VMD Tcl script that draws the C-alpha trace (Angstrom):
set ca {
  {32.31 58.74 91.17}
  {33.09 59.21 94.87}
  {36.46 60.69 95.62}
  {38.91 58.96 97.89}
  {39.03 60.17 101.44}
  {41.74 62.80 101.87}
  {44.87 61.72 103.66}
  {45.24 63.14 107.13}
  {47.33 66.31 107.17}
  {50.06 64.61 109.23}
  {50.42 61.56 106.94}
  {53.68 62.84 105.46}
  {55.07 63.53 108.90}
  {54.13 60.04 110.08}
  {55.88 58.56 107.04}
  {59.02 60.46 107.94}
  {58.84 59.44 111.57}
  {58.32 55.75 110.78}
  {60.79 54.77 108.05}
  {60.37 51.57 106.07}
  {62.95 48.76 105.85}
  {64.96 50.37 103.03}
  {65.18 53.69 104.82}
  {66.15 51.98 108.08}
  {68.94 50.09 106.29}
  {70.30 53.31 104.77}
  {70.06 55.13 108.10}
  {71.84 52.33 109.94}
  {75.07 53.49 108.28}
  {74.58 56.97 109.75}
  {75.78 57.00 113.32}
  {73.05 59.31 114.64}
  {70.23 56.89 113.76}
  {69.50 53.58 115.45}
  {68.32 50.40 113.68}
  {64.72 51.64 113.82}
  {65.64 54.98 112.22}
  {65.27 56.99 115.40}
  {67.70 59.83 116.02}
  {69.95 59.36 119.04}
  {73.16 60.62 120.56}
  {75.99 58.23 119.74}
  {77.31 56.30 122.76}
  {81.03 57.03 122.96}
  {81.45 55.67 126.49}
  {83.53 52.65 125.49}
  {85.82 54.59 123.15}
  {89.29 55.48 124.41}
  {90.13 59.14 124.87}
  {92.60 60.29 122.23}
  {94.01 63.63 121.14}
  {91.50 65.00 118.61}
  {92.11 67.91 116.23}
  {89.92 69.42 113.53}
  {90.62 72.31 111.20}
  {87.84 74.09 109.29}
  {87.70 77.12 107.05}
  {85.22 79.49 105.45}
  {85.21 82.77 103.62}
  {83.19 85.97 103.57}
  {83.30 88.09 100.43}
  {82.52 91.79 100.51}
  {82.97 95.07 98.69}
  {86.59 96.27 98.54}
  {85.57 99.34 100.58}
  {84.22 97.08 103.33}
  {87.42 95.07 103.42}
  {89.37 98.33 103.70}
  {87.26 99.34 106.72}
  {87.94 95.97 108.40}
  {91.65 96.22 107.61}
  {91.97 99.78 108.91}
  {90.04 99.03 112.09}
  {87.62 101.91 111.52}
  {84.33 99.99 111.65}
  {81.78 101.82 113.81}
  {81.22 98.71 115.95}
  {84.93 98.33 116.71}
  {87.62 95.72 116.03}
  {85.79 93.42 113.61}
  {88.31 90.58 113.56}
  {88.97 90.73 117.31}
  {85.26 90.41 118.07}
  {84.84 87.70 115.41}
  {87.71 85.72 116.98}
  {86.10 85.83 120.43}
  {82.71 84.91 118.92}
  {84.30 81.90 117.19}
  {85.90 80.68 120.40}
  {82.65 81.08 122.32}
  {80.74 79.28 119.57}
  {83.13 76.31 119.58}
  {82.57 75.97 123.33}
  {78.76 76.10 122.89}
  {78.43 73.76 119.89}
  {76.55 71.08 121.84}
  {73.97 73.72 122.82}
  {73.34 74.47 119.13}
  {73.62 71.07 117.39}
  {71.18 68.67 119.07}
  {73.18 65.42 118.92}
  {76.67 66.80 119.60}
  {78.40 65.78 122.80}
  {79.46 68.52 125.20}
  {83.25 68.53 125.07}
  {86.04 69.90 127.21}
  {88.03 71.73 124.55}
  {91.73 72.14 125.18}
  {92.40 74.65 122.40}
  {90.55 76.86 119.96}
  {92.69 78.93 117.59}
  {91.13 81.26 115.03}
  {93.07 82.93 112.23}
  {91.95 85.45 109.63}
  {93.56 86.10 106.28}
  {92.52 89.25 104.43}
  {92.50 88.54 100.71}
  {92.36 91.83 98.78}
  {92.51 90.09 95.37}
  {89.11 88.49 96.01}
  {87.88 91.16 98.46}
  {87.30 88.50 101.10}
  {88.37 87.28 104.52}
  {89.31 83.64 105.04}
  {88.72 82.29 108.53}
  {90.47 79.12 109.73}
  {89.63 77.52 113.07}
  {91.63 74.77 114.77}
  {89.96 72.98 117.66}
  {91.50 70.36 119.93}
  {90.45 68.11 122.78}
  {91.50 64.96 124.56}
  {88.35 62.94 124.30}
  {86.20 60.14 122.96}
  {84.71 61.99 120.00}
  {85.95 64.39 117.35}
  {85.80 68.17 117.19}
  {84.80 68.73 113.55}
  {81.46 70.27 114.52}
  {83.17 72.64 116.94}
  {85.61 73.81 114.24}
  {82.79 74.29 111.71}
  {80.66 76.16 114.23}
  {83.58 78.43 115.14}
  {84.14 79.35 111.50}
  {80.49 79.97 110.70}
  {79.90 82.14 113.77}
  {83.03 84.17 113.05}
  {81.71 84.87 109.55}
  {78.28 85.76 110.92}
  {79.93 88.15 113.35}
  {81.87 89.85 110.56}
  {78.60 90.19 108.66}
  {76.84 91.64 111.69}
  {79.58 94.16 112.35}
  {79.81 95.29 108.70}
  {76.20 95.03 107.47}
  {75.61 98.77 107.92}
  {77.97 99.42 104.98}
  {77.60 96.18 103.00}
  {74.46 94.06 103.13}
  {75.58 92.01 100.11}
  {78.37 90.08 101.83}
  {78.44 86.37 101.02}
  {79.58 83.57 103.31}
  {80.78 80.47 101.48}
  {83.05 77.47 101.43}
  {82.64 76.46 105.06}
  {84.21 73.01 105.28}
  {86.42 70.69 107.28}
  {90.01 70.77 106.00}
  {91.38 68.02 108.22}
  {90.78 65.92 111.29}
  {93.13 63.83 113.39}
  {92.68 61.28 116.16}
  {90.23 58.61 117.04}
  {89.50 55.24 115.48}
  {89.21 56.61 111.95}
  {92.60 58.31 112.21}
  {93.66 61.16 109.99}
  {91.60 62.71 107.21}
  {92.68 65.60 104.99}
  {90.50 67.24 102.34}
}
mol new
graphics top color blue
foreach p $ca { graphics top sphere $p radius 0.5 }
foreach p [lrange $ca 0 end-1] q [lrange $ca 1 end] { graphics top cylinder $p $q radius 0.2 }
display resetview
């Protein structure tokens, strides 16, 4: 019995690139896909500029000894939280360079706070990002948090390679057509 001809190696990729009617319908509810299922940058040109705010948080857990080093400021690489704060601010400003379909935004404020939590041997990072614009700043707040946690990891990995980053999420957003949202 002759075997069927093998599918071309790229058949699965072609199927993903050319969605069927059901997939196109599902993707039409996602703003970064057009009616044909093609990824695109959302056109916000007709939207009014409004004050936009997003708050995100995330946590990095570590050994108690590592947290003590961060708290005392004796890490060999320097002021861990000071460097992580600057990294978070820089990351928020560069979000559109990292996330392909994000709009470049003129941010008006990026505030980053850290809360040392000895009971769970962790550091909670909260980032608040604001702009006056036509699109929200949730991605900028999330990026700020994640990069701050990565920076803490980088600065402390010599003493604790088992740190865990978790719980990165949007806590709230304000402004725009959809209004306020709070987790």
